[in-house]
N, C-alpha and C positions, 0 to 999 in steps of 0.2 A: 284781164288775162284769161285765156281759155286753154283747156287741156282735154283731149279726147281719150276716153278710156272705154274699151269695148271688152266684152267677154265675161269671164267667170266672176263669181261673187267675191273672190279674193281681191279683185281689183277695186271693189267698193271700199274695202278696208284700206287699201293703198290710197284711194282718192280722199278718204277721210283724213288719213295721215298728212297728205299733201295740203288739204284745206287747213288743218291745224298748224302746219308749218308756215303757211302764208300768214295766218292770223298772228302767230308768234313773231314772225319777222317784222310785221307792221308794228306790233307792240314794242319790240326791242329797238327798232330804228326810229320810231316816231314818238313813242311813249304812250302812256295810258290815256292821254287826252283824246286820242283818235281811236275809236272803237270800230271794228269792222265786222261785217256779216258776210259769210261765204255760202253760196248755194251751189250744190252739185246735182246735176240732173242729165237726162238723155240729150237735151239740146239747150241752146243758149237762152231761149225764151223761158223754159222751165227752170233753168238755173237762176235766172233773174228773179222769177217768182219765189223760188226756194230761198234766195238770199233775203227776201223781204219777210219771210214767214217768222223769223226769229230775230227781230230787230230790238235793241241794238246788240251787237256782239254775239251773233249766233252762228251756228254751223248746221246747215240742213242738207240732207241727202234725199232726193226723190229718185227711187228706182222705177224702172218700167212697170214692175209688179205693183207699185203703190198707186198707179194711175187707173182710173180717174179719181178714185176715192179721196186722195189727198187734196184735190182741187174743189171738192164740193163745199167746203167751208168758206171759200173765198168770195169776196164781193167783186163786182165788176171793176171797181177802181183799184183792186189789188193787182190787176193785170197791167203790164207796161203799155203805155200809150192811151189808157182810158182814164181821163180826168173827169171832173165834175160835169163839164159841158157835154162830153161824149156820153157820160152816164145818163144825163137828161134825155139825150136823143134816143138812146136805147130804151129808156123807160117809155117815151112817147110811142115807140114802135112795139111796145109790149114785151120787151126783153128785160128780165130782172135778174136772172142768174146765168 
């Protein structure tokens, strides 16, 4: 599911409410056996990264003003599409962060 929110900071509060509502709906309909992590960010790639930052059962918001600082702690393999083999190729090319 994706949702586009633009504009004022008040919309971040609304986005967080929406994220909590999604998590609660999953918990209500499926039960506590399935935990969910929600990521909210300026684009889908960053939202995916955000959802992985607080696994399991997290809710993470990345604002444009949080960038790029919030990404400095990430490993290459924290990015979608970069697995162990791709990481090895990056390392051979001298890319580590």
